C-alpha positions as CSV (number, residue, x, y, z in Angstrom):
1,X,173.7,-167.8,65.7
2,X,176.6,-170.2,65.1
3,X,175.6,-172.4,68.0
4,X,172.0,-172.7,66.6
5,X,173.4,-173.9,63.3
6,X,175.7,-176.3,65.0
7,X,173.1,-177.9,67.2
8,X,170.7,-178.1,64.3
9,X,173.3,-180.5,62.8
10,X,174.0,-182.2,66.1
11,X,170.3,-182.9,66.9
12,X,170.0,-186.3,65.2
13,X,173.0,-187.7,66.9
14,X,173.1,-185.7,70.1
15,X,171.6,-188.4,72.3
16,X,174.1,-191.0,71.1
17,X,177.0,-189.1,72.6
18,X,175.4,-187.4,75.6
19,X,172.7,-189.7,77.0
20,X,174.7,-192.5,78.6
21,X,177.5,-190.2,79.9
22,X,175.2,-187.7,81.6
23,X,172.2,-189.8,82.6
24,X,173.1,-190.6,86.2
25,X,174.2,-187.1,87.0
26,X,171.0,-185.7,85.5
27,X,168.9,-188.1,87.6
28,X,170.7,-187.2,90.8
29,X,170.4,-183.5,90.1
30,X,166.7,-183.7,89.3
31,X,166.0,-185.8,92.4
32,X,166.2,-182.4,94.2
33,X,162.9,-181.4,92.6
34,X,159.7,-182.1,94.7
35,X,157.1,-184.6,93.7
36,X,153.5,-183.7,93.6
37,X,154.1,-180.2,94.8
38,X,152.6,-178.3,91.9
39,X,155.8,-176.4,91.4
40,X,156.5,-174.4,88.3
41,X,159.8,-175.6,86.8
42,X,161.8,-174.1,83.9
43,X,164.2,-176.4,82.1
44,X,166.7,-174.1,80.3
45,X,168.4,-175.6,77.3
46,X,166.2,-178.7,77.3
47,X,167.7,-179.8,74.0
48,X,166.3,-183.2,72.9
49,X,164.7,-183.8,76.3
50,X,167.2,-186.0,78.1
51,X,166.0,-184.5,81.4
52,X,162.4,-185.4,80.7
53,X,162.4,-189.0,82.0
54,X,163.8,-187.8,85.3
55,X,161.3,-185.0,86.0
56,X,159.2,-185.8,89.0
57,X,155.4,-186.0,88.5
58,X,153.0,-183.4,90.0
59,X,154.7,-180.3,88.7
60,X,154.3,-178.0,85.7
61,X,157.3,-177.8,83.4
62,X,158.4,-175.4,80.7
63,X,161.3,-176.4,78.5
64,X,163.1,-173.8,76.4
65,X,165.8,-174.2,73.8
66,X,167.2,-172.0,71.0
67,X,167.2,-174.8,68.4
68,X,164.0,-175.9,66.8
69,X,165.6,-179.2,65.6
70,X,166.4,-180.1,69.2
71,X,162.9,-179.2,70.5
72,X,161.4,-181.4,67.8
73,X,162.9,-184.4,69.5
74,X,161.6,-183.7,73.1
75,X,159.1,-186.3,74.2
76,X,155.6,-184.7,74.3
77,X,153.8,-184.5,77.7
78,X,150.7,-182.7,78.9
79,X,152.8,-181.4,81.8
80,X,155.7,-180.1,79.7
81,X,155.3,-177.0,77.5
82,X,158.0,-176.2,75.0
83,X,159.2,-172.7,74.0
84,X,161.8,-171.7,71.5
85,X,164.0,-169.0,73.0
86,X,167.4,-167.8,74.2
87,X,168.8,-168.7,77.6
88,X,170.4,-165.3,77.8
89,X,167.1,-163.5,77.3
90,X,164.4,-165.6,78.8
91,X,160.9,-164.7,77.6
92,X,159.3,-165.0,81.0
93,X,158.2,-162.6,83.7
94,X,160.3,-161.9,86.9
95,X,159.8,-164.5,89.7
96,X,157.7,-166.8,87.5
97,X,159.3,-170.1,88.5
98,X,159.9,-172.1,91.7
99,X,162.9,-174.0,90.1
100,X,165.2,-173.4,87.2
101,X,167.1,-176.4,85.7
102,X,170.3,-175.5,83.9
103,X,171.8,-178.8,82.7
104,X,174.6,-178.5,80.1
105,X,173.7,-174.9,79.1
106,X,175.6,-172.5,81.3
107,X,178.9,-173.4,79.7
108,X,177.4,-173.6,76.2
109,X,176.0,-170.1,75.8
110,X,178.4,-167.3,74.9
111,X,177.6,-165.4,78.1
112,X,177.4,-167.7,81.1
113,X,177.0,-164.8,83.4
114,X,174.0,-163.5,81.6
115,X,172.5,-167.0,81.6
116,X,172.8,-167.2,85.4
117,X,171.5,-163.6,85.8
118,X,168.4,-164.5,83.8
119,X,167.8,-167.6,85.9
120,X,168.0,-165.5,89.0
121,X,165.5,-163.0,87.5
122,X,162.8,-165.6,86.7
123,X,163.2,-167.4,90.0
124,X,160.9,-166.6,92.9
125,X,162.6,-165.6,96.1
126,X,163.4,-168.8,97.9
127,X,163.4,-170.7,94.6
128,X,166.3,-172.9,93.5
129,X,168.4,-173.4,90.4
130,X,170.0,-176.8,89.6
131,X,173.2,-176.5,87.5
132,X,175.1,-179.4,85.9
133,X,178.0,-178.5,83.7
134,X,181.8,-178.4,83.2
135,X,183.6,-175.6,84.9
136,X,187.1,-174.6,85.7
137,X,188.0,-173.8,89.3
138,X,189.1,-170.3,90.2
139,X,192.8,-170.0,89.3
140,X,192.9,-173.3,87.4
141,X,195.2,-172.9,84.4
142,X,194.0,-175.8,82.2
143,X,196.0,-174.7,79.2
144,X,194.8,-177.4,76.8
145,X,191.1,-176.7,77.6
146,X,191.6,-173.0,77.2
147,X,193.4,-173.5,73.8
148,X,190.7,-175.8,72.5
149,X,188.1,-173.3,73.6
150,X,189.0,-171.0,70.8
151,X,187.3,-173.5,68.4
152,X,184.8,-175.3,70.6
153,X,183.0,-172.2,71.8
154,X,181.8,-171.5,68.3
155,X,180.6,-175.0,67.4
156,X,179.5,-176.7,70.6
157,X,180.5,-175.5,74.1
158,X,182.8,-173.3,76.1
159,X,185.7,-175.0,77.9
160,X,187.0,-172.0,79.8
161,X,184.0,-171.1,82.1
162,X,184.8,-170.4,85.8
163,X,181.5,-170.9,87.6
164,X,182.4,-168.5,90.4
165,X,183.1,-165.7,88.0
166,X,179.8,-166.2,86.1
167,X,177.9,-166.4,89.4
168,X,179.0,-162.9,90.3
169,X,176.3,-161.6,87.8
170,X,173.6,-163.2,90.0
171,X,174.3,-161.9,93.5
172,X,171.0,-163.2,94.9
173,X,171.9,-166.8,94.1
174,X,173.7,-168.6,96.9
175,X,175.4,-171.9,96.6
176,X,173.7,-174.6,98.7
177,X,175.8,-177.6,97.4
178,X,178.6,-178.1,94.9
179,X,179.6,-181.7,94.0
180,X,182.0,-183.1,91.4
181,X,180.2,-185.6,89.3
182,X,182.0,-186.4,86.0
183,X,185.4,-186.3,84.3
184,X,187.4,-186.1,87.5
185,X,185.4,-183.2,88.9
186,X,185.4,-181.1,85.7
187,X,181.7,-181.5,85.7
188,X,179.9,-180.2,88.8
189,X,176.4,-180.5,90.1
190,X,175.5,-177.3,91.9
191,X,172.3,-176.3,93.7
192,X,171.6,-172.6,94.2
193,X,169.0,-170.8,96.2
194,X,167.6,-167.3,95.6
195,X,167.9,-165.0,98.5
196,X,165.0,-162.7,99.3
197,X,167.4,-159.7,98.9
198,X,170.8,-159.4,97.4
199,X,173.8,-159.7,99.6
200,X,174.8,-156.1,98.8
201,X,171.3,-154.9,99.9
202,X,171.6,-156.9,103.1
203,X,174.9,-155.2,104.1
204,X,173.3,-151.7,103.8
Protein backbone atom coordinates (compact mmCIF):
# COMPACT_ATOMS: atom_id res chain seq x y z
CA UNK A 1 0.00 0.00 0.00
CA UNK A 2 1.12 3.55 -0.77
CA UNK A 3 0.48 4.70 2.80
CA UNK A 4 2.60 1.88 4.21
CA UNK A 5 5.51 3.01 2.03
CA UNK A 6 4.99 6.66 3.00
CA UNK A 7 4.89 5.99 6.73
CA UNK A 8 7.93 3.75 6.45
CA UNK A 9 9.77 6.86 5.26
CA UNK A 10 8.10 9.14 7.83
CA UNK A 11 8.88 6.88 10.81
CA UNK A 12 12.28 8.39 11.75
CA UNK A 13 10.93 11.96 11.79
CA UNK A 14 7.25 11.44 12.61
CA UNK A 15 7.58 12.37 16.28
CA UNK A 16 9.39 15.63 15.48
CA UNK A 17 6.36 16.93 13.61
CA UNK A 18 3.49 15.35 15.52
CA UNK A 19 4.44 14.94 19.21
CA UNK A 20 4.28 18.53 20.44
CA UNK A 21 1.24 19.50 18.35
CA UNK A 22 -0.88 16.56 19.49
CA UNK A 23 0.37 15.75 23.00
CA UNK A 24 -2.15 17.73 25.06
CA UNK A 25 -5.11 16.55 22.96
CA UNK A 26 -3.94 12.93 23.22
CA UNK A 27 -3.57 13.18 26.99
CA UNK A 28 -7.03 14.71 27.43
CA UNK A 29 -8.64 12.03 25.26
CA UNK A 30 -6.89 9.16 27.02
CA UNK A 31 -7.85 10.55 30.43
CA UNK A 32 -11.26 8.99 29.66
CA UNK A 33 -9.73 5.52 30.07
CA UNK A 34 -10.10 3.96 33.53
CA UNK A 35 -7.16 3.37 35.85
CA UNK A 36 -6.64 -0.03 37.45
CA UNK A 37 -9.80 -1.47 35.94
CA UNK A 38 -8.29 -4.39 34.05
CA UNK A 39 -9.90 -3.16 30.84
CA UNK A 40 -8.86 -4.48 27.43
CA UNK A 41 -7.93 -1.52 25.26
CA UNK A 42 -7.10 -1.56 21.54
CA UNK A 43 -5.00 1.33 20.20
CA UNK A 44 -5.58 1.44 16.45
CA UNK A 45 -2.86 3.13 14.40
CA UNK A 46 -0.50 3.25 17.35
CA UNK A 47 2.27 4.51 15.05
CA UNK A 48 5.46 5.28 16.97
CA UNK A 49 3.67 5.07 20.31
CA UNK A 50 2.92 8.71 21.07
CA UNK A 51 -0.14 7.58 23.03
CA UNK A 52 1.88 5.17 25.18
CA UNK A 53 3.00 7.65 27.89
CA UNK A 54 -0.62 8.65 28.48
CA UNK A 55 -2.13 5.16 28.84
CA UNK A 56 -3.40 4.69 32.42
CA UNK A 57 -1.92 1.77 34.38
CA UNK A 58 -3.89 -1.31 35.34
CA UNK A 59 -5.28 -2.18 31.90
CA UNK A 60 -4.19 -4.52 29.11
CA UNK A 61 -3.30 -2.78 25.86
CA UNK A 62 -2.93 -3.97 22.28
CA UNK A 63 -1.47 -1.61 19.70
CA UNK A 64 -1.90 -2.24 15.99
CA UNK A 65 -0.33 -0.49 13.02
CA UNK A 66 0.13 -1.26 9.34
CA UNK A 67 3.76 -0.13 9.21
CA UNK A 68 6.51 -2.23 10.79
CA UNK A 69 8.90 0.74 10.85
CA UNK A 70 6.47 2.68 13.03
CA UNK A 71 5.85 -0.26 15.38
CA UNK A 72 9.60 -0.67 15.83
CA UNK A 73 9.68 2.72 17.57
CA UNK A 74 6.92 2.04 20.10
CA UNK A 75 8.26 1.91 23.71
CA UNK A 76 8.11 -1.69 24.95
CA UNK A 77 5.93 -2.56 27.92
CA UNK A 78 4.70 -5.75 29.57
CA UNK A 79 1.19 -4.31 29.39
CA UNK A 80 1.29 -3.41 25.68
CA UNK A 81 1.25 -6.06 22.96
CA UNK A 82 2.02 -4.96 19.40
CA UNK A 83 0.41 -6.36 16.27
CA UNK A 84 1.01 -5.49 12.64
CA UNK A 85 -2.33 -5.20 10.86
CA UNK A 86 -4.85 -3.11 8.98
CA UNK A 87 -7.27 -0.74 10.76
CA UNK A 88 -9.86 -1.54 8.10
CA UNK A 89 -9.61 -5.31 8.70
CA UNK A 90 -8.81 -5.79 12.37
CA UNK A 91 -7.50 -9.29 13.19
CA UNK A 92 -9.55 -9.59 16.38
CA UNK A 93 -12.76 -11.32 17.40
CA UNK A 94 -16.07 -9.54 17.75
CA UNK A 95 -16.60 -7.79 21.12
CA UNK A 96 -13.00 -8.38 22.19
CA UNK A 97 -12.27 -4.95 23.74
CA UNK A 98 -13.70 -2.57 26.33
CA UNK A 99 -12.18 0.49 24.65
CA UNK A 100 -10.85 1.31 21.19
CA UNK A 101 -8.53 4.30 20.75
CA UNK A 102 -8.53 5.89 17.28
CA UNK A 103 -6.06 8.76 17.37
CA UNK A 104 -5.04 10.19 13.98
CA UNK A 105 -6.09 7.09 12.07
CA UNK A 106 -9.73 7.50 10.95
CA UNK A 107 -8.81 10.30 8.52
CA UNK A 108 -5.62 8.52 7.44
CA UNK A 109 -6.99 5.24 6.10
CA UNK A 110 -8.56 5.11 2.62
CA UNK A 111 -11.95 4.03 4.06
CA UNK A 112 -12.78 5.91 7.27
CA UNK A 113 -16.23 4.31 7.33
CA UNK A 114 -14.72 0.83 7.31
CA UNK A 115 -12.30 1.81 10.09
CA UNK A 116 -15.21 2.90 12.31
CA UNK A 117 -17.24 -0.17 11.41
CA UNK A 118 -14.34 -2.39 12.51
CA UNK A 119 -13.99 -0.46 15.77
CA UNK A 120 -17.69 -1.03 16.39
CA UNK A 121 -17.33 -4.74 15.67
CA UNK A 122 -14.47 -5.40 18.11
CA UNK A 123 -16.01 -3.30 20.91
CA UNK A 124 -18.10 -4.96 23.59
CA UNK A 125 -21.64 -3.62 24.00
CA UNK A 126 -21.31 -0.63 26.31
CA UNK A 127 -17.68 -0.19 25.27
CA UNK A 128 -16.28 3.13 24.13
CA UNK A 129 -14.22 4.44 21.24
CA UNK A 130 -12.04 7.54 21.59
CA UNK A 131 -11.46 9.40 18.34
CA UNK A 132 -9.00 12.24 17.73
CA UNK A 133 -8.60 13.49 14.18
CA UNK A 134 -9.28 16.20 11.61
CA UNK A 135 -12.77 16.24 10.12
CA UNK A 136 -14.86 18.51 7.97
CA UNK A 137 -18.31 19.40 9.23
CA UNK A 138 -21.38 18.30 7.26
CA UNK A 139 -21.87 20.75 4.41
CA UNK A 140 -18.47 22.42 4.92
CA UNK A 141 -16.99 23.34 1.54
CA UNK A 142 -13.29 23.78 2.47
CA UNK A 143 -12.18 24.03 -1.18
CA UNK A 144 -8.46 24.26 -0.42
CA UNK A 145 -8.45 21.19 1.82
CA UNK A 146 -10.46 19.23 -0.71
CA UNK A 147 -8.10 20.26 -3.51
CA UNK A 148 -5.01 19.28 -1.50
CA UNK A 149 -6.64 15.97 -0.62
CA UNK A 150 -6.05 14.66 -4.14
CA UNK A 151 -2.34 14.38 -3.26
CA UNK A 152 -2.29 14.10 0.53
CA UNK A 153 -4.58 11.05 0.67
CA UNK A 154 -1.96 9.01 -1.15
CA UNK A 155 1.08 10.06 0.87
CA UNK A 156 -0.05 10.91 4.41
CA UNK A 157 -3.69 11.57 5.28
CA UNK A 158 -7.10 12.49 3.96
CA UNK A 159 -8.27 16.09 4.30
CA UNK A 160 -11.86 15.61 3.15
CA UNK A 161 -13.36 13.26 5.74
CA UNK A 162 -16.76 14.21 7.15
CA UNK A 163 -17.01 12.33 10.43
CA UNK A 164 -20.78 12.12 10.46
CA UNK A 165 -20.77 10.46 7.03
CA UNK A 166 -18.18 7.88 8.08
CA UNK A 167 -20.03 7.15 11.32
CA UNK A 168 -23.09 6.04 9.35
CA UNK A 169 -21.27 2.75 8.74
CA UNK A 170 -21.25 2.07 12.51
CA UNK A 171 -24.89 2.52 13.59
CA UNK A 172 -24.31 1.09 17.06
CA UNK A 173 -21.79 3.81 17.93
CA UNK A 174 -23.44 6.82 19.57
CA UNK A 175 -21.68 10.15 20.11
CA UNK A 176 -21.23 10.93 23.82
CA UNK A 177 -19.08 14.02 23.39
CA UNK A 178 -17.57 15.99 20.51
CA UNK A 179 -15.08 18.77 21.27
CA UNK A 180 -12.92 20.97 19.02
CA UNK A 181 -9.30 20.67 20.13
CA UNK A 182 -6.83 21.90 17.50
CA UNK A 183 -6.53 24.08 14.38
CA UNK A 184 -9.63 26.13 15.01
CA UNK A 185 -11.81 23.10 15.50
CA UNK A 186 -10.65 21.18 12.43
CA UNK A 187 -9.36 18.53 14.84
CA UNK A 188 -12.03 17.05 17.11
CA UNK A 189 -11.92 14.82 20.18
CA UNK A 190 -14.93 12.51 20.04
CA UNK A 191 -16.11 9.86 22.49
CA UNK A 192 -18.44 7.14 21.21
CA UNK A 193 -20.34 4.44 23.09
CA UNK A 194 -21.50 1.15 21.60
CA UNK A 195 -25.22 0.51 22.04
CA UNK A 196 -26.41 -2.96 22.98
CA UNK A 197 -28.46 -3.03 19.77
CA UNK A 198 -28.39 -0.93 16.62
CA UNK A 199 -30.72 2.04 16.37
CA UNK A 200 -32.49 0.39 13.42
CA UNK A 201 -33.13 -2.73 15.52
CA UNK A 202 -34.45 -0.61 18.38
CA UNK A 203 -37.06 0.98 16.11
CA UNK A 204 -38.47 -2.38 15.01
